[in-house]
C-alpha positions as CSV (number, residue, x, y, z in Angstrom):
1,M,-60.0,-31.1,38.1
2,N,-61.6,-31.8,34.8
3,Y,-64.7,-30.9,33.0
4,F,-65.2,-33.8,30.6
5,R,-64.7,-37.3,32.3
6,N,-63.6,-38.9,35.5
7,D,-61.0,-41.0,34.0
8,F,-59.1,-38.0,32.7
9,R,-55.8,-38.7,34.2
10,K,-55.7,-42.3,33.1
11,T,-56.2,-41.1,29.4
12,L,-53.5,-38.4,29.4
13,P,-50.7,-39.0,26.9
14,S,-47.3,-39.4,28.3
15,L,-45.6,-36.0,27.6
16,N,-42.6,-36.2,29.9
17,E,-40.5,-34.4,27.2
18,G,-41.5,-31.1,28.6
19,N,-40.4,-31.8,32.2
20,D,-36.7,-32.7,31.9
21,F,-35.2,-29.2,31.6
22,P,-32.1,-28.2,33.7
23,R,-32.9,-26.4,36.8
24,R,-33.9,-22.7,36.3
25,P,-33.6,-19.5,38.3
26,K,-36.7,-18.8,40.3
27,N,-37.5,-15.6,38.5
28,L,-37.8,-17.4,35.1
29,K,-40.8,-19.4,33.9
30,R,-41.7,-22.6,32.2
31,I,-44.0,-21.5,29.3
32,L,-46.2,-23.6,27.0
33,V,-46.8,-22.2,23.6
34,T,-49.4,-24.0,21.5
35,G,-49.1,-23.5,17.8
36,G,-45.4,-22.8,18.5
37,A,-44.1,-23.8,15.1
38,G,-46.5,-21.4,13.3
39,F,-45.8,-17.9,12.1
40,L,-46.7,-16.1,15.2
41,G,-45.8,-18.9,17.6
42,S,-42.2,-19.4,16.4
43,H,-41.5,-15.7,17.0
44,L,-43.0,-15.7,20.5
45,C,-40.8,-18.9,21.3
46,E,-37.7,-17.1,20.1
47,L,-38.4,-14.0,22.3
48,L,-39.3,-16.0,25.4
49,L,-36.1,-18.2,25.0
50,G,-34.1,-15.1,24.5
51,A,-35.4,-13.7,27.8
52,G,-34.1,-16.9,29.6
53,H,-37.5,-18.8,29.9
54,E,-38.0,-22.5,29.5
55,V,-40.4,-23.0,26.5
56,I,-42.4,-26.1,25.5
57,C,-43.6,-25.8,21.9
58,V,-46.7,-27.8,21.2
59,D,-47.9,-28.1,17.6
60,N,-49.6,-30.7,15.4
61,F,-47.8,-29.3,12.4
62,S,-51.0,-29.0,10.2
63,T,-49.8,-25.5,9.3
64,G,-46.8,-25.0,11.5
65,L,-43.4,-25.5,10.0
66,R,-40.5,-27.4,11.6
67,R,-38.2,-25.0,9.8
68,N,-39.6,-22.1,11.8
69,I,-38.3,-23.5,15.0
70,A,-35.2,-25.4,13.7
71,Q,-32.9,-22.5,14.9
72,L,-34.4,-22.7,18.4
73,K,-32.9,-26.1,19.1
74,R,-29.6,-24.4,20.2
75,F,-31.4,-23.6,23.4
76,D,-31.3,-26.3,26.0
77,T,-34.4,-24.7,27.6
78,F,-36.5,-25.6,24.5
79,R,-38.7,-28.7,23.9
80,V,-40.9,-29.6,21.0
81,I,-44.0,-31.9,21.4
82,A,-46.1,-33.0,18.4
83,H,-49.6,-32.9,19.8
84,D,-53.1,-31.8,18.8
85,I,-54.6,-29.7,21.6
86,V,-58.1,-31.2,20.8
87,E,-56.6,-34.0,22.9
88,P,-56.0,-33.5,26.6
89,I,-52.5,-32.6,27.6
90,D,-50.7,-32.5,31.1
91,L,-47.5,-30.5,31.7
92,E,-46.0,-28.7,34.6
93,V,-46.0,-25.1,33.4
94,D,-46.3,-21.6,34.8
95,E,-47.8,-19.9,31.7
96,I,-49.8,-20.9,28.6
97,Y,-50.0,-19.0,25.4
98,N,-52.7,-20.5,23.2
99,L,-51.9,-19.8,19.6
100,A,-53.0,-23.2,18.1
101,C,-55.5,-22.7,15.2
102,P,-55.0,-22.0,11.5
103,A,-55.5,-18.2,10.9
104,S,-55.7,-17.7,7.1
105,P,-59.1,-18.4,5.4
106,P,-57.9,-21.0,3.0
107,H,-56.4,-23.0,5.8
108,Y,-59.2,-22.7,8.4
109,Q,-61.9,-23.2,5.8
110,A,-60.3,-26.4,4.5
111,D,-61.6,-28.3,7.6
112,P,-64.2,-26.1,9.3
113,I,-65.2,-28.7,11.8
114,Q,-61.6,-29.3,12.9
115,T,-61.1,-25.4,13.1
116,M,-64.1,-25.2,15.5
117,R,-62.9,-28.1,17.5
118,T,-59.4,-26.5,17.9
119,C,-61.1,-23.3,19.1
120,V,-63.5,-24.8,21.5
121,V,-62.3,-28.2,22.6
122,G,-58.6,-27.2,22.4
123,S,-59.4,-24.1,24.6
124,L,-61.3,-26.3,27.1
125,N,-58.3,-28.7,27.3
126,L,-55.8,-25.8,27.9
127,L,-58.1,-24.1,30.4
128,D,-58.5,-27.3,32.2
129,L,-54.6,-27.5,32.4
130,A,-54.4,-23.9,33.6
131,A,-56.8,-24.7,36.3
132,R,-55.0,-27.7,37.5
133,R,-51.5,-26.1,37.4
134,G,-52.4,-22.6,38.5
135,A,-51.1,-21.2,35.4
136,R,-51.9,-17.9,33.7
137,I,-53.2,-18.5,30.2
138,F,-53.2,-16.3,27.1
139,Q,-55.7,-16.7,24.3
140,A,-54.9,-15.4,20.8
141,S,-58.2,-14.2,19.6
142,T,-58.8,-12.2,16.5
143,S,-60.3,-9.1,14.9
144,E,-62.5,-11.5,13.0
145,I,-64.6,-11.4,16.2
146,Y,-66.0,-8.1,14.8
147,G,-67.0,-9.6,11.5
148,D,-67.9,-7.0,8.9
149,P,-68.0,-4.1,11.4
150,Q,-70.6,-1.4,11.6
151,V,-68.4,0.5,14.1
152,H,-65.1,2.0,12.8
153,P,-62.4,1.9,14.2
154,Q,-63.2,-1.2,16.2
155,V,-63.2,-1.0,20.1
156,E,-63.2,-3.8,22.4
157,S,-66.7,-3.2,23.7
158,Y,-68.1,-3.6,20.2
159,W,-70.0,-6.9,20.0
160,G,-69.4,-7.4,16.2
161,N,-71.4,-8.2,13.0
162,V,-70.7,-11.8,12.4
163,N,-72.5,-14.2,10.1
164,P,-72.8,-17.6,12.1
165,F,-73.3,-19.7,8.9
166,G,-70.9,-18.2,6.5
167,P,-67.7,-19.7,5.2
168,R,-65.7,-17.7,7.8
169,S,-67.9,-18.6,10.7
170,C,-66.0,-21.7,11.8
171,Y,-63.1,-19.4,12.7
172,D,-65.1,-16.2,13.8
173,E,-67.6,-18.1,16.0
174,G,-64.9,-20.6,17.2
175,K,-62.8,-17.6,18.5
176,R,-66.0,-15.9,19.9
177,C,-66.7,-19.1,21.7
178,A,-63.3,-19.5,23.0
179,E,-63.3,-16.0,24.5
180,T,-66.6,-17.0,26.4
181,L,-64.9,-20.1,27.8
182,F,-61.9,-18.1,28.9
183,H,-64.1,-15.5,30.8
184,D,-66.2,-18.3,32.3
185,F,-63.1,-20.2,33.7
186,H,-62.0,-16.9,35.1
187,K,-65.3,-16.2,36.7
188,V,-66.0,-19.7,37.9
189,H,-62.7,-21.2,38.7
190,G,-60.4,-18.1,39.2
191,V,-58.1,-18.9,36.2
192,E,-56.0,-15.9,35.4
193,I,-56.6,-15.2,31.7
194,K,-55.4,-12.7,29.1
195,I,-57.1,-12.3,25.8
196,V,-55.8,-10.4,22.8
197,R,-57.6,-9.6,19.5
198,I,-55.1,-9.7,16.8
199,F,-55.5,-7.4,13.8
200,N,-53.8,-8.3,10.4
201,T,-50.3,-9.3,11.0
202,Y,-47.4,-10.0,8.6
203,G,-43.7,-10.7,8.4
204,P,-41.1,-13.4,8.0
205,R,-42.1,-17.0,8.6
206,M,-45.5,-16.6,6.9
207,R,-46.0,-19.6,4.5
208,P,-45.8,-18.9,0.8
209,D,-49.1,-20.6,0.5
210,D,-50.6,-18.7,3.6
211,G,-53.4,-17.2,1.5
212,R,-53.6,-13.8,3.3
213,V,-53.3,-10.6,1.3
214,V,-49.7,-9.6,2.2
215,S,-48.1,-12.9,1.5
216,N,-50.2,-13.4,-1.6
217,F,-49.3,-10.0,-3.1
218,I,-45.5,-10.4,-2.4
219,V,-45.3,-14.0,-3.7
220,Q,-47.3,-13.0,-6.8
221,A,-45.0,-9.9,-7.3
222,L,-41.8,-11.8,-6.9
223,K,-42.8,-14.4,-9.4
224,G,-44.0,-11.9,-11.8
225,E,-47.6,-13.2,-11.8
226,D,-50.7,-11.1,-11.8
227,I,-51.6,-9.6,-8.5
228,T,-55.1,-10.6,-7.6
229,I,-57.4,-8.0,-5.9
230,H,-60.7,-9.3,-4.7
231,G,-63.4,-6.6,-5.1
232,D,-62.7,-3.1,-6.2
233,G,-59.7,-2.7,-3.8
234,S,-61.2,0.0,-1.6
235,Q,-61.8,-2.3,1.3
236,T,-59.2,-1.4,4.0
237,R,-57.1,-3.3,6.4
238,S,-54.5,-2.3,9.2
239,F,-51.2,-4.2,8.9
240,C,-49.1,-4.9,12.0
241,F,-45.5,-6.2,11.7
242,V,-45.0,-9.3,13.6
243,D,-42.3,-8.0,16.0
244,D,-44.6,-5.4,17.2
245,L,-47.5,-7.8,17.9
246,I,-45.2,-10.2,19.7
247,D,-44.0,-7.4,22.0
248,G,-47.7,-6.7,22.8
249,F,-48.3,-10.4,23.7
250,V,-45.5,-10.4,26.3
251,R,-46.7,-7.1,27.8
252,L,-50.1,-8.3,28.1
253,M,-49.1,-11.6,29.7
254,A,-46.9,-9.7,32.2
255,S,-49.7,-7.0,33.1
256,P,-51.6,-7.0,36.4
257,S,-54.1,-9.9,36.8
258,A,-57.1,-7.5,36.7
259,L,-56.5,-6.8,33.1
260,T,-58.1,-9.8,31.4
261,G,-58.9,-8.4,28.2
262,P,-59.9,-8.5,25.4
263,V,-57.3,-6.1,24.3
264,N,-57.0,-5.1,20.6
265,L,-53.4,-5.4,19.1
266,G,-52.8,-4.0,15.6
267,N,-51.4,-1.1,13.7
268,P,-54.1,1.7,13.5
269,G,-52.5,2.8,10.2
270,E,-55.3,2.0,7.6
271,F,-54.7,1.2,3.8
272,T,-56.8,0.1,1.0
273,I,-56.0,-3.2,-0.6
274,S,-55.2,-1.3,-3.8
275,E,-52.6,0.8,-1.9
276,L,-51.0,-2.4,-0.5
277,A,-50.8,-3.8,-3.9
278,E,-49.1,-0.7,-5.2
279,Q,-46.6,-0.6,-2.5
280,V,-45.7,-4.3,-3.0
281,I,-45.2,-3.7,-6.7
282,H,-43.0,-0.6,-6.1
283,Q,-40.9,-2.3,-3.4
284,T,-40.3,-5.5,-5.5
285,G,-39.8,-3.7,-8.7
286,S,-42.3,-6.1,-10.2
287,R,-43.9,-5.8,-13.6
288,S,-46.9,-7.7,-12.3
289,K,-50.4,-6.5,-13.4
290,I,-53.4,-6.1,-11.0
291,V,-56.4,-8.2,-11.9
292,R,-59.7,-8.2,-10.0
293,R,-61.8,-11.0,-8.9
294,P,-65.1,-11.1,-7.1
295,L,-65.1,-10.3,-3.3
296,P,-65.5,-13.4,-1.1
297,V,-68.5,-13.9,1.0
298,D,-68.6,-12.0,4.2
299,D,-65.2,-10.4,3.4
300,P,-64.9,-7.4,5.8
301,R,-65.1,-4.0,4.1
302,Q,-63.1,-2.1,6.9
303,R,-60.8,-3.2,9.6
304,R,-58.9,-0.8,11.8
305,P,-58.2,-1.3,15.6
306,D,-58.8,1.3,18.3
307,I,-55.6,0.7,20.5
308,S,-56.3,3.1,23.2
309,L,-56.6,0.3,25.8
310,A,-53.3,-1.3,24.8
311,T,-51.5,2.1,24.8
312,E,-52.9,3.2,28.2
313,A,-52.6,-0.2,30.0
314,L,-49.5,-1.7,28.4
315,G,-47.6,1.3,27.1
316,W,-47.9,-0.4,23.7
317,R,-47.8,1.1,20.2
318,P,-46.5,-0.4,17.0
319,T,-43.1,1.0,15.9
320,V,-42.7,-0.5,12.4
321,N,-44.5,1.2,9.5
322,L,-45.8,-0.6,6.5
323,S,-43.0,0.3,4.2
324,E,-40.3,-1.0,6.6
325,G,-42.3,-4.1,7.4
326,L,-43.0,-4.8,3.7
327,A,-39.2,-4.5,3.0
328,R,-38.3,-7.0,5.6
329,T,-41.0,-9.4,4.6
330,I,-40.2,-9.1,0.9
331,G,-36.5,-10.0,1.7
332,Y,-37.7,-13.1,3.5
333,F,-39.9,-14.4,0.7
334,D,-37.3,-13.4,-1.9
335,G,-34.9,-15.8,-0.1
336,L,-37.5,-18.6,0.0
337,L,-38.3,-18.2,-3.7
338,S,-34.8,-17.8,-4.9
339,G,-34.3,-21.7,-4.8
340,S,-36.1,-24.2,-7.1
341,D,-40.0,-24.5,-6.9
342,R,-39.5,-27.9,-5.4
343,K,-37.3,-26.6,-2.7
344,V,-40.0,-23.9,-1.8
345,M,-42.7,-26.6,-1.7
346,E,-40.7,-28.5,0.7
347,L,-40.7,-25.6,3.1
348,V,-44.6,-25.7,3.3
């Protein structure tokens, strides 16, 4: 089954690396994680391996880091394939988690056309794989679906307020299109789908040059540099620690097939950007000063998830508060930055 060309099978790359695992118990799965060397993907791979599953990590390493998955090589049930999902792929798998796409504005805006291709063509390739293999497939969508929301907090039924031509649209609209494709494959071909909308997430294994607000503030504070706030700092975000988010991923994937999503996953605690900066300065003991810059185009003024569906259907609620999560994240970045600048740059 293929939705692009008749000679599909002849053009598939040889990816046998994922099919040479030792025999596994019947109750365990072979799971493909695309974007598996990234911030979220590496944590997901680690959790799945710890549960005894076979995991195939696929990443083109455009933003993912090999160091994120280096410790996972101790598992004989772990394989890594360097591959870009905009090209077809064929593997024998039971489940697919699609986390492949840069998620920070500086990274996805660097090549907006490739970002859109990853969201759309990449999703088509993985949905085609899921249809052929009878695999359940998970899409990591985003709260960016909601744009600069006119409904607060954001519920899954809200259609959003997105600029289709702005600097963020390659990501916003790419993810919106991917959700449409997932639902259409479910309706037309019976593919079992799971869609999650991720709100701001932070934690260890973020890149020092990630470009999102938590990592920016922490790195600036630890270096004693000015902390840059865009706008007046009154805009709000809800920050979810990575461990909580990954727990929600696994719960959604294991839920009954009727629950297709989208499901919001995020921490409903809402903080202004100024409050976040103050917490980071306090926890790092930094003498950094706050400087203000113009607000970027289409930057949302409010962002907070309504997680009623996740709580009722999955029994999920975040457990790590912002203070604890920041402490753990600061410790991670402090370890990275304690070496030379050259060493830190090698990590990214």
